[in-house]
DSSP file (Angstrom, degrees, kcal/mol; ACC not computed):
  #  RESIDUE AA STRUCTURE BP1 BP2  ACC     N-H-->O    O-->H-N    N-H-->O    O-->H-N    TCO  KAPPA ALPHA  PHI   PSI    X-CA   Y-CA   Z-CA
    1    1 A M              0   0    0      0, 0.0     2,-0.3     0, 0.0    26,-0.2   0.000 360.0 360.0 360.0 130.2  117.3  239.5  159.9
    2    2 A K  E     -a   27   0A   0     24,-2.6    26,-2.8    49,-0.0     2,-0.5  -0.682 360.0-143.3 -87.0 140.8  116.7  236.8  157.3
    3    3 A R  E     -a   28   0A   0     -2,-0.3    49,-2.3    24,-0.2    50,-2.1  -0.904  17.6-168.1-105.3 131.3  118.4  233.5  157.8
    4    4 A V  E     -ab  29  53A   0     24,-3.0    26,-2.2    -2,-0.5     2,-0.6  -0.968  13.1-158.6-124.0 133.2  119.7  231.7  154.7
    5    5 A L  E     -ab  30  54A   0     48,-2.6    50,-2.5    -2,-0.4     2,-0.6  -0.956  12.5-157.1-108.1 116.6  121.0  228.1  154.3
    6    6 A L  E     -ab  31  55A   0     24,-3.1    26,-2.8    -2,-0.6     2,-0.6  -0.840   6.5-168.9 -94.4 122.4  123.1  227.7  151.2
    7    7 A V  E     +ab  32  56A   0     48,-3.3    50,-2.6    -2,-0.6     2,-0.3  -0.887  34.5 122.2-117.5  99.3  123.2  224.1  150.0
    8    8 A D        -     0   0    0     24,-1.9    26,-0.1    -2,-0.6    52,-0.1  -0.977  52.2-148.0-158.8 140.4  126.0  223.7  147.4
    9    9 A D  S    S+     0   0    0     -2,-0.3    24,-0.1    50,-0.3    51,-0.1   0.493  74.1  97.3 -89.5  -4.1  129.1  221.5  147.0
   10   10 A D     >  -     0   0    0      1,-0.2     4,-2.5     2,-0.0     5,-0.2  -0.772  58.0-161.4 -92.2 111.1  131.0  224.2  145.0
   11   11 A P  H  > S+     0   0    0      0, 0.0     4,-2.3     0, 0.0    -1,-0.2   0.847  91.2  53.3 -61.0 -34.2  133.4  226.2  147.3
   12   12 A T  H  > S+     0   0    0      2,-0.2     4,-2.5     1,-0.2     5,-0.2   0.936 110.7  45.7 -66.5 -45.4  133.7  229.0  144.8
   13   13 A C  H  > S+     0   0    0      1,-0.2     4,-3.1     2,-0.2     5,-0.3   0.908 112.0  52.5 -63.0 -41.5  129.9  229.4  144.5
   14   14 A N  H  X S+     0   0    0     -4,-2.5     4,-2.4     2,-0.2    -1,-0.2   0.910 110.6  47.7 -60.6 -42.6  129.6  229.2  148.3
   15   15 A F  H  X S+     0   0    0     -4,-2.3     4,-2.4     2,-0.2    -2,-0.2   0.944 114.6  45.2 -62.7 -49.0  132.2  232.0  148.7
   16   16 A I  H  X S+     0   0    0     -4,-2.5     4,-2.7     1,-0.2    -2,-0.2   0.925 114.6  48.0 -63.6 -45.0  130.6  234.2  146.1
   17   17 A C  H  X S+     0   0    0     -4,-3.1     4,-2.9     2,-0.2     5,-0.2   0.915 110.8  51.2 -62.2 -42.9  127.1  233.7  147.5
   18   18 A T  H  X S+     0   0    0     -4,-2.4     4,-2.1    -5,-0.3    -1,-0.2   0.923 112.2  46.5 -61.0 -44.0  128.2  234.3  151.0
   19   19 A K  H  X S+     0   0    0     -4,-2.4     4,-1.5     2,-0.2    -2,-0.2   0.908 112.6  50.1 -65.1 -41.7  129.9  237.6  149.9
   20   20 A C  H  X S+     0   0    0     -4,-2.7     4,-0.7     1,-0.2    -2,-0.2   0.917 110.8  49.4 -62.2 -42.5  126.7  238.6  147.9
   21   21 A L  H >X S+     0   0    0     -4,-2.9     3,-0.9     1,-0.2     4,-0.6   0.874 105.9  57.4 -64.8 -36.9  124.6  237.9  151.0
   22   22 A E  H >< S+     0   0    0     -4,-2.1     3,-1.1     1,-0.2    -1,-0.2   0.862  99.7  58.8 -61.2 -35.5  126.9  240.0  153.2
   23   23 A T  H 3< S+     0   0    0     -4,-1.5    -1,-0.2     1,-0.3    -2,-0.2   0.750  95.5  63.4 -67.3 -21.8  126.3  243.0  150.9
   24   24 A L  H << S-     0   0    0     -3,-0.9     2,-0.8    -4,-0.7    -1,-0.3   0.734  92.3-155.2 -74.4 -21.5  122.6  242.7  151.6
   25   25 A G  S << S+     0   0    0     -3,-1.1    -1,-0.1    -4,-0.6    -3,-0.1  -0.034  75.4  67.5  80.7 -34.1  123.4  243.5  155.2
   26   26 A T  S    S+     0   0    0     -2,-0.8   -24,-2.6    -5,-0.1     2,-0.4  -0.089  79.4  99.7-112.9  35.2  120.4  241.9  156.9
   27   27 A V  E     -a    2   0A   0     -6,-0.3     2,-0.5   -26,-0.2   -24,-0.2  -0.975  49.7-163.7-127.5 133.5  121.2  238.3  156.1
   28   28 A Q  E     -a    3   0A   0    -26,-2.8   -24,-3.0    -2,-0.4     2,-0.3  -0.972  23.0-162.8-111.1 125.5  122.8  235.6  158.3
   29   29 A S  E     -a    4   0A   0     -2,-0.5     2,-0.3   -26,-0.2   -24,-0.2  -0.840  17.2-175.6-118.7 151.0  124.0  232.6  156.2
   30   30 A S  E     -a    5   0A   0    -26,-2.2   -24,-3.1    -2,-0.3     2,-0.4  -0.911  18.5-138.3-130.7 159.3  125.0  229.0  156.9
   31   31 A V  E     -a    6   0A   0     -2,-0.3     2,-0.4   -26,-0.2   -24,-0.2  -0.969  15.8-177.2-127.5 136.9  126.4  226.5  154.4
   32   32 A A  E     -a    7   0A   0    -26,-2.8   -24,-1.9    -2,-0.4     3,-0.1  -0.987  20.8-146.1-124.8 140.6  125.8  222.8  153.8
   33   33 A L  S    S+     0   0    0     -2,-0.4     2,-0.3   -26,-0.2   -26,-0.1   0.519  77.0   2.2 -88.4  -5.3  127.8  220.9  151.1
   34   34 A N  S  > S-     0   0    0    -26,-0.1     4,-2.0    26,-0.1    30,-0.2  -0.968  84.3 -88.5-165.6 173.3  125.0  218.5  150.1
   35   35 A G  H  > S+     0   0    0     28,-2.5     4,-2.4    26,-0.3     5,-0.2   0.839 121.2  55.9 -61.7 -35.5  121.4  217.7  150.7
   36   36 A K  H  > S+     0   0    0      2,-0.2     4,-2.4     1,-0.2    -1,-0.2   0.931 108.2  47.3 -63.9 -46.2  122.2  215.3  153.5
   37   37 A Q  H  > S+     0   0    0      1,-0.2     4,-2.3     2,-0.2    -1,-0.2   0.886 111.1  53.1 -62.0 -37.5  124.1  217.9  155.4
   38   38 A A  H  X S+     0   0    0     -4,-2.0     4,-2.5     2,-0.2    -2,-0.2   0.917 108.4  49.0 -63.9 -43.4  121.2  220.3  154.9
   39   39 A L  H  X S+     0   0    0     -4,-2.4     4,-2.6     2,-0.2    -2,-0.2   0.917 110.7  50.5 -62.0 -43.0  118.7  217.8  156.3
   40   40 A D  H  X S+     0   0    0     -4,-2.4     4,-0.8     1,-0.2    -1,-0.2   0.908 110.6  50.3 -60.8 -41.7  121.0  217.2  159.3
   41   41 A F  H >< S+     0   0    0     -4,-2.3     3,-0.7     1,-0.2    -2,-0.2   0.925 112.4  46.6 -60.5 -46.3  121.2  221.0  159.8
   42   42 A L  H >< S+     0   0    0     -4,-2.5     3,-0.9     1,-0.2    -2,-0.2   0.871 107.8  55.5 -66.9 -37.4  117.4  221.4  159.6
   43   43 A L  H 3< S+     0   0    0     -4,-2.6     3,-0.3     1,-0.3    -1,-0.2   0.679  97.8  65.2 -69.8 -16.2  116.7  218.5  162.0
   44   44 A D  T XX  +     0   0    0     -4,-0.8     3,-1.7    -3,-0.7     4,-1.1  -0.119  63.8 134.5 -94.2  35.6  118.9  220.3  164.6
   45   45 A Y  T <4  +     0   0    0     -3,-0.9    -1,-0.2     1,-0.3     5,-0.1   0.635  59.7  67.0 -64.8 -15.1  116.4  223.1  164.8
   46   46 A K  T 34 S+     0   0    0     -3,-0.3    -1,-0.3     1,-0.2    -2,-0.1   0.784 103.6  45.1 -75.5 -25.2  116.5  223.1  168.6
   47   47 A R  T <4 S+     0   0    0     -3,-1.7    -2,-0.2     1,-0.3    -1,-0.2   0.789 130.5   9.3 -85.2 -30.6  120.1  224.4  168.5
   48   48 A H  S  < S-     0   0    0     -4,-1.1    -1,-0.3    -7,-0.2     0, 0.0  -0.993  86.8 -98.9-148.5 149.4  119.5  227.0  165.8
   49   49 A P        -     0   0    0      0, 0.0    -3,-0.1     0, 0.0    -5,-0.1  -0.254  45.8 -95.8 -68.7 156.7  116.4  228.5  164.2
   50   50 A L        -     0   0    0     28,-0.2   -47,-0.1    -5,-0.1     2,-0.1  -0.343  45.6-104.6 -64.7 151.0  115.2  227.3  160.8
   51   51 A P        -     0   0    0      0, 0.0   -47,-0.2     0, 0.0     3,-0.1  -0.413  12.4-141.9 -72.7 155.7  116.3  229.3  157.8
   52   52 A D  S    S+     0   0    0    -49,-2.3    32,-2.9     1,-0.3     2,-0.4   0.803  89.7  25.7 -79.6 -33.9  113.9  231.7  156.1
   53   53 A V  E     -bc   4  84A   0    -50,-2.1   -48,-2.6    30,-0.2     2,-0.5  -0.991  64.2-158.4-135.0 137.9  115.4  230.8  152.7
   54   54 A I  E     -bc   5  85A   0     30,-2.8    32,-3.3    -2,-0.4     2,-0.7  -0.982   8.4-156.5-113.6 122.2  117.2  227.8  151.4
   55   55 A L  E     -bc   6  86A   0    -50,-2.5   -48,-3.3    -2,-0.5     2,-0.5  -0.894  24.0-166.6 -95.3 113.6  119.4  228.3  148.3
   56   56 A L  E     -bc   7  87A   0     30,-3.2    32,-2.7    -2,-0.7   -48,-0.2  -0.902  17.5-153.5-119.0 119.8  119.6  224.8  146.8
   57   57 A D        -     0   0    0    -50,-2.6    32,-0.2    -2,-0.5     3,-0.1  -0.500  11.1-147.6 -76.8 156.1  121.9  223.5  144.1
   58   58 A L  S    S+     0   0    0      1,-0.2     7,-2.3    30,-0.2     2,-0.9   0.867  79.8  57.1 -92.8 -42.9  120.5  220.6  142.1
   59   59 A N        +     0   0    0      5,-0.2   -50,-0.3     6,-0.1    -1,-0.2  -0.793  69.8 133.6-102.6 102.1  123.7  218.6  141.2
   60   60 A M        -     0   0    0     -2,-0.9   -26,-0.1    -3,-0.1     2,-0.0  -0.966  52.7-106.1-141.2 154.7  125.6  217.5  144.3
   61   61 A P  S    S+     0   0    0      0, 0.0     2,-2.7     0, 0.0   -26,-0.3  -0.310  97.9  19.3 -73.4 168.6  127.2  214.4  145.6
   62   62 A V  S    S+     0   0    0    -28,-0.1     2,-0.3   -27,-0.1   -28,-0.1  -0.375 139.3   7.7  70.8 -63.2  125.6  212.3  148.5
   63   63 A M  S    S-     0   0    0     -2,-2.7   -28,-2.5     4,-0.0   -27,-0.2  -0.895  77.0-150.4-150.6 117.1  122.2  213.9  148.0
   64   64 A G     >  -     0   0    0     -2,-0.3     4,-2.4   -30,-0.2    -5,-0.2  -0.137  34.8 -92.1 -79.8 178.3  121.2  216.2  145.2
   65   65 A G  H  > S+     0   0    0     -7,-2.3     4,-2.5     1,-0.2    -7,-0.1   0.891 122.2  47.2 -61.7 -46.2  118.6  219.0  145.1
   66   66 A F  H  > S+     0   0    0     -8,-0.4     4,-2.0     2,-0.2    -1,-0.2   0.890 112.7  50.5 -66.6 -37.5  115.6  217.0  143.9
   67   67 A E  H  > S+     0   0    0     -9,-0.2     4,-2.3     2,-0.2    -2,-0.2   0.914 110.2  51.2 -62.7 -42.1  116.3  214.2  146.4
   68   68 A F  H  X S+     0   0    0     -4,-2.4     4,-3.3     1,-0.2     5,-0.2   0.929 106.9  53.3 -59.8 -45.6  116.6  216.9  149.2
   69   69 A L  H  X S+     0   0    0     -4,-2.5     4,-1.8     1,-0.2    -1,-0.2   0.908 109.5  48.2 -58.4 -43.0  113.2  218.4  148.1
   70   70 A N  H  X S+     0   0    0     -4,-2.0     4,-0.8     1,-0.2    -1,-0.2   0.924 115.1  44.6 -62.8 -44.1  111.6  215.0  148.4
   71   71 A A  H >X S+     0   0    0     -4,-2.3     4,-0.7     1,-0.2     3,-0.6   0.876 109.1  57.0 -68.4 -37.5  113.1  214.4  151.9
   72   72 A F  H >< S+     0   0    0     -4,-3.3     3,-1.0     1,-0.2    -1,-0.2   0.889 101.4  56.8 -60.6 -40.0  112.3  217.9  153.0
   73   73 A R  H 3< S+     0   0    0     -4,-1.8    -1,-0.2     1,-0.2    -2,-0.2   0.801 104.4  53.5 -61.1 -29.2  108.6  217.3  152.3
   74   74 A E  H << S+     0   0    0     -4,-0.8    -1,-0.2    -3,-0.6    -2,-0.2   0.635  88.2 101.8 -83.1 -14.7  108.7  214.3  154.6
   75   75 A L    <<  -     0   0    0     -3,-1.0     2,-0.3    -4,-0.7    -3,-0.0  -0.277  58.7-154.2 -67.3 155.9  110.1  216.2  157.6
   76   76 A R        +     0   0    0      2,-0.0    -1,-0.1     4,-0.0    -3,-0.1  -0.708  35.3 149.7-130.8  80.1  107.9  217.4  160.4
   77   77 A I    >   -     0   0    0     -2,-0.3     3,-2.1   -32,-0.0     4,-0.3  -0.932  53.3-104.8-116.4 134.7  109.6  220.4  161.8
   78   78 A P  T 3  S+     0   0    0      0, 0.0   -28,-0.2     0, 0.0    -2,-0.0  -0.366 108.0  14.3 -57.5 129.4  107.8  223.4  163.5
   79   79 A G  T >  S+     0   0    0     -2,-0.1     3,-1.6     4,-0.0     4,-0.4   0.432  85.5 128.9  86.7  -0.2  107.8  226.3  161.0
   80   80 A Q  G X   +     0   0    0     -3,-2.1     3,-1.7     1,-0.3    -5,-0.0   0.849  64.1  62.3 -56.8 -38.2  108.8  224.2  158.1
   81   81 A A  G 3  S+     0   0    0     -4,-0.3    -1,-0.3     1,-0.3    -2,-0.0   0.713  98.1  58.3 -64.7 -19.7  106.0  225.5  155.9
   82   82 A K  G <  S+     0   0    0     -3,-1.6     2,-0.4     2,-0.1    -1,-0.3   0.580  79.8 106.5 -86.1 -10.2  107.4  229.1  156.1
   83   83 A V    <   -     0   0    0     -3,-1.7     2,-0.5    -4,-0.4   -30,-0.2  -0.573  61.9-148.2 -75.5 123.2  110.8  228.1  154.6
   84   84 A Q  E     -c   53   0A   0    -32,-2.9   -30,-2.8    -2,-0.4     2,-0.5  -0.803   8.3-154.2 -92.2 128.2  111.2  229.4  151.1
   85   85 A I  E     -c   54   0A   0     -2,-0.5    22,-0.5   -32,-0.2    21,-0.5  -0.907  10.5-173.0-107.3 129.0  113.3  227.2  148.8
   86   86 A V  E     -cd  55 107A   0    -32,-3.3   -30,-3.2    -2,-0.5     2,-0.4  -0.979  21.4-131.7-120.3 126.8  115.1  228.8  145.9
   87   87 A I  E     -cd  56 108A   0     20,-2.2    22,-3.5    -2,-0.5     2,-0.4  -0.646  21.4-175.3 -78.0 132.5  116.9  226.7  143.3
   88   88 A L  E     + d   0 109A   0    -32,-2.7     2,-0.3    -2,-0.4    22,-0.2  -0.900  26.7 147.4-128.4  98.5  120.4  228.0  142.5
   89   89 A S  E     - d   0 110A   0     20,-2.4    22,-2.1    -2,-0.4   -32,-0.1  -0.925  58.7-135.6-139.2 154.8  121.9  225.9  139.7
   90   90 A S  S    S+     0   0    0     -2,-0.3     2,-0.5    20,-0.2    20,-0.1   0.576  83.3  99.9 -80.4 -10.7  124.1  226.0  136.7
   91   91 A S        +     0   0    0      1,-0.1    -2,-0.2     2,-0.1    20,-0.0  -0.651  40.7 172.0 -81.8 123.2  121.4  224.0  134.9
   92   92 A D        +     0   0    0     -2,-0.5     2,-0.2    18,-0.1    -1,-0.1   0.046  32.7 141.8-111.1  23.2  119.2  226.0  132.6
   93   93 A D     >  -     0   0    0      1,-0.1     4,-2.2     4,-0.0     3,-0.3  -0.469  54.7-137.6 -66.6 128.4  117.6  222.8  131.3
   94   94 A A  H  > S+     0   0    0      1,-0.2     4,-2.6    -2,-0.2     5,-0.2   0.810 103.3  58.8 -59.0 -31.3  113.9  223.3  130.7
   95   95 A V  H  > S+     0   0    0      2,-0.2     4,-2.6     1,-0.2    -1,-0.2   0.926 107.8  45.0 -64.7 -44.8  113.3  219.8  132.3
   96   96 A D  H  > S+     0   0    0     -3,-0.3     4,-2.5     2,-0.2    -2,-0.2   0.917 114.2  49.0 -64.7 -43.4  114.9  220.8  135.5
   97   97 A I  H  X S+     0   0    0     -4,-2.2     4,-2.0     2,-0.2    -2,-0.2   0.919 113.9  45.8 -63.3 -44.2  113.1  224.2  135.6
   98   98 A R  H  X S+     0   0    0     -4,-2.6     4,-2.5     2,-0.2    -2,-0.2   0.919 112.4  50.6 -64.9 -44.2  109.7  222.5  134.9
   99   99 A K  H  X S+     0   0    0     -4,-2.6     4,-1.3     1,-0.2    -2,-0.2   0.906 109.3  51.3 -61.6 -41.8  110.4  219.7  137.5
  100  100 A A  H  <>S+     0   0    0     -4,-2.5     5,-2.5     1,-0.2     3,-0.3   0.921 110.5  49.2 -61.3 -43.4  111.3  222.4  140.1
  101  101 A G  H ><5S+     0   0    0     -4,-2.0     3,-1.7     1,-0.2    -2,-0.2   0.899 108.2  53.0 -62.0 -41.2  108.0  224.2  139.4
  102  102 A E  H 3<5S+     0   0    0     -4,-2.5    -1,-0.2     1,-0.3    -2,-0.2   0.765 105.6  55.9 -65.3 -24.3  106.1  221.0  139.7
  103  103 A M  T 3<5S-     0   0    0     -4,-1.3    -1,-0.3    -3,-0.3    -2,-0.2   0.312 127.8 -98.3 -90.9   8.6  107.7  220.5  143.1
  104  104 A G  T < 5S+     0   0    0     -3,-1.7     2,-0.5     1,-0.3    -3,-0.2   0.607  73.7 145.9  90.2  12.4  106.4  223.9  144.3
  105  105 A I      < -     0   0    0     -5,-2.5    -1,-0.3    -6,-0.2   -19,-0.1  -0.736  23.1-178.4 -86.9 125.9  109.6  225.9  143.7
  106  106 A H        +     0   0    0     -2,-0.5     2,-0.4   -21,-0.5    -1,-0.1   0.634  65.0  54.1 -99.3 -17.1  108.7  229.5  142.6
  107  107 A H  E     +d   86   0A   0    -22,-0.5   -20,-2.2    -7,-0.1     2,-0.4  -0.979  55.3 176.1-125.6 130.5  112.2  230.9  142.2
  108  108 A Y  E     -d   87   0A   0     -2,-0.4     2,-0.5   -22,-0.2   -20,-0.2  -0.959   8.4-171.6-133.9 111.6  114.9  229.3  140.0
  109  109 A I  E     -d   88   0A   0    -22,-3.5   -20,-2.4    -2,-0.4     2,-0.4  -0.894  11.5-147.1-107.5 131.5  118.2  231.2  139.7
  110  110 A T  E     -d   89   0A   0     -2,-0.5   -20,-0.2   -22,-0.2   -18,-0.1  -0.773  35.4 -80.5 -96.0 144.4  120.9  230.2  137.2
  111  111 A K  S    S+     0   0    0    -22,-2.1     2,-0.2    -2,-0.4   -22,-0.0  -0.488  98.6  72.1 -75.2 151.0  124.5  230.6  138.0
  112  112 A P  S    S-     0   0    0      0, 0.0     2,-0.2     0, 0.0    -2,-0.1   0.424  80.1-151.0 -75.3 151.0  126.6  232.7  137.9
  113  113 A V        -     0   0    0     -2,-0.2     2,-0.3    -4,-0.1    -2,-0.1  -0.546  13.9-170.1 -91.9 155.7  125.0  234.4  140.9
  114  114 A S     >  -     0   0    0     -2,-0.2     4,-2.5     1,-0.1     5,-0.2  -0.951  37.3-112.8-139.6 161.2  125.0  238.1  141.7
  115  115 A A  H  > S+     0   0    0     -2,-0.3     4,-2.9     1,-0.2     5,-0.2   0.862 118.5  55.4 -61.1 -35.0  123.9  240.2  144.7
  116  116 A D  H  > S+     0   0    0      2,-0.2     4,-1.9     1,-0.2    -1,-0.2   0.939 108.7  45.5 -64.2 -47.6  121.1  241.6  142.6
  117  117 A K  H  > S+     0   0    0      1,-0.2     4,-1.3     2,-0.2    -2,-0.2   0.929 117.7  44.0 -61.2 -45.8  119.7  238.2  141.7
  118  118 A L  H  X S+     0   0    0     -4,-2.5     4,-2.8     1,-0.2     5,-0.3   0.917 109.8  56.1 -66.4 -42.5  119.9  237.0  145.3
  119  119 A G  H  X S+     0   0    0     -4,-2.9     4,-2.3    -5,-0.2    -1,-0.2   0.880 103.1  55.4 -57.1 -40.6  118.6  240.2  146.7
  120  120 A K  H  X S+     0   0    0     -4,-1.9     4,-0.6     1,-0.2    -1,-0.2   0.905 115.4  36.4 -62.3 -42.6  115.4  240.0  144.7
  121  121 A V  H  < S+     0   0    0     -4,-1.3    -2,-0.2    -3,-0.2    -1,-0.2   0.840 115.6  53.2 -82.1 -31.9  114.5  236.5  146.0
  122  122 A I  H  < S+     0   0    0     -4,-2.8    -2,-0.2     1,-0.2    -3,-0.2   0.904 113.6  43.4 -67.9 -40.4  115.7  237.0  149.5
  123  123 A Q  H  <        0   0    0     -4,-2.3    -1,-0.2    -5,-0.3    -2,-0.2   0.652 360.0 360.0 -79.3 -15.5  113.6  240.2  149.9
  124  124 A A     <        0   0    0     -4,-0.6    -1,-0.2    -5,-0.2    -2,-0.1   0.503 360.0 360.0 -68.7 360.0  110.6  238.7  148.3
């Protein structure tokens, strides 16, 4: 079973993503509403295992996606290197896509999301 952490402040997107992930059948998902909540979730790895995949929005209050990526790199959590981060954003701006690539992100999904789009990256 793959574990997915969805990091997005949009309740509608969270609902749709959760439903799409449920259709994949072998996915357990958790939700954080911003990068800070996601970091707190990850730092609590003794209570729950790290996710296999993080679906990360870029534009969020408190701590956005790029800020999260920088902070994530500074963490020292067992198994951290195995966590795949996928950008899930409404931004199709070439600057954001290029910056994500420069930060080591290999998958960038633009909203609206679908079970097919998520399935491809979750199973990869």
